[in-house]
N, C-alpha and C positions, 0 to 999 in steps of 0.2 A: 271605167276609172274616172272619167270626167264627172260623172254624177256624184261619185263619192267625194271628190275634191270640192265640188260645188256645195254639197250638203255640209261638209266639214267647215268650209269658209262661212257659210250662212250661220252655222252653230257658233262659230268663233265670234262673228260679228254681233250676234245676239247677246252673247255673254259679255262682250266688251261694252255694248250699249247699256245693258242692265247695270254693269259695274259703275257707270258714270252717274247713275241716278241714286237719289237718297229718298228713302221713305221715312217719315217721322210723324209722331203723334203728339198732340198737345191737349191737355185737359186743364180748363180754367175753373177755379173754385172761388166763389165770392161770399163775403160775410163770415161771421163766426160760425154759421151753420154749414159752411163749406158747400153751398149750393152749386151744383154743376151748371155751367152756363156756356152756350155756344158762343164762339168768337166771331161769327159772321157779321154781326152788327155792333153798333156802339153799345157798350155795356153801361148801364145806369146804376150808380151807387151813391151813397152819401159820404160827405167828408168824415173822416175818422173810421170809415168801414175798412175792413181788411180783405185781402184777396191773396190767393196763392195759385200756382200753376205747376204743372209737371210736363216734362218733355221726355219722349222716349224715341231715340233714333234707331233705325234698323242696322246702321253701320257706324263705325267710329267716325265722328264728324266734328267739325269746328262749330262752336256755338258762341254767338255774340249777342248779348242782351243790352240794349241801350234804352234808357228812359228819357223821355222829353216831357217835362212836367208842365203844369198850367201856367207857370211863370216863365216858360221858355228856357228853362235850364236843362242842361244835359247831364246825365249820370250814366256811368258804365257799371252795370250790375253784374255781368258775367262775361268772361273773355278766356274761355278754356275749352279744350276738346271734351266731348262726351263719349262715354263708352257705348258700344253697340248693345242693343236690346236691354238696356238698363234704364229704368225710370228715374229721372232726376227731379227732385222737388225744389221749388223756389218759393220763398215766403215763409210765413205770412208777412205781407207788406201792408202798411197803413196809408190811406189817402190823406194827405196833409192839406191844410188850407193854403191858399185861397181856392175856392171852388173854380172849376173849369174843366178842361179836357186834358187828360194825361194820355200819352201814347207810349206804348211799349213796342219797340222794334226788336223782333227776334230774327236774327240772321243765322241760318243753318247752311252749312256748306260741306261738301266732301273735301274740297281743297281749302287750304289756308288762305285767308284774305289779307294779303300782306299790306296793302294800302290802308285798310281799315285798322289793322294791328298797329301800324306806324302812327296813325292819327290817335289811337287810344293811348299809346305810349307817351306821345307829346302831351295829350290832355292830362294823363295821370301825373306827369312831372310838374304841371302847373295848372291845377283845376280852377284857379281864379282868373286866368287869362281868357277873356272873351273870344279872342281869335282862335285859340285851340279848341274851345267848345264849338264854335261856329264851323270850323274846318271838319271836326268830327261829325257834326250833324249833316253837313254837306256831303260827306263821304257816304253816310248811311242813305241819304236821299239819292245819290248817284247810283248806289247799288240797287236800290228799289226801282229806279228808272230803268236800269239795265235789265233787270229781271222782267219788268213789265213789258219791255219791247219784245222779249222772247215769248210773250203770252203768259197769262197767269197760270202757274203750276196747278195741276189738278189737286183738289181737296175734296174730302168726303167726310160726312159726319157719321160717326159710328156709335150706335146705341150700345152702351156697355152694361146695361142692367142697373139694379139698385145698389145701394151701399149697405154696410152692416148697420148703420145708424137709422136708415129709413129705406122705404121702398122707392124713393125718388129716382127719376131717370138720370143716368150719368151720360154726359156728352163728351166725346173725344173727337177731335178733328184730325184727320190723317191727310198728310201731304205726300204726293209721290209724282214722279215723272220728270224730275229735274235734279241737277247737282247743286243748285244754289237757290235759296229761298230768302225773301225778305218779307216777313209777315208783320204787319202793324196791327196792334190791338188797341182800340180807343176806349177809354173809360171816362165817362162824364159824371162829375159830382158837383 
């Protein structure tokens, strides 16, 4: 009887542990040709080039996308939950002058990030206030630091074959093993 109870508790613990983790995929496409690009390094593009990306979560999740542009301005691009197992496309977006480095922060979480949402609401109420933009950016960095202390969540690159337009390789990055992710994608133009 003890063995049955131990096996049941182990099974229950495994299910609960798995339920706290989120797996999600991101695919980054650059240029008018929509060339698939890995996000592991700085992505090099030209000013006025376009890009898009898609996110596919394995479970209903909260998704926050914050841009930090080359002029050190903050923009909230997305602040809504995403449906499970549904690919959501973002873009096309155009790189605007001046040249520099743009950073896209993608925050994916199983749980609602209430501090971040509060900072987004304050920022959305007055986007001209430097203090609300700075506070929002600080909250994103705080989340990134919190996730970093826990160790970088696992990611793997998945070869997903060619496209209908060409035989070019498609790259998808899969993240798994955590309930909160802060992924920064840097684009230099």
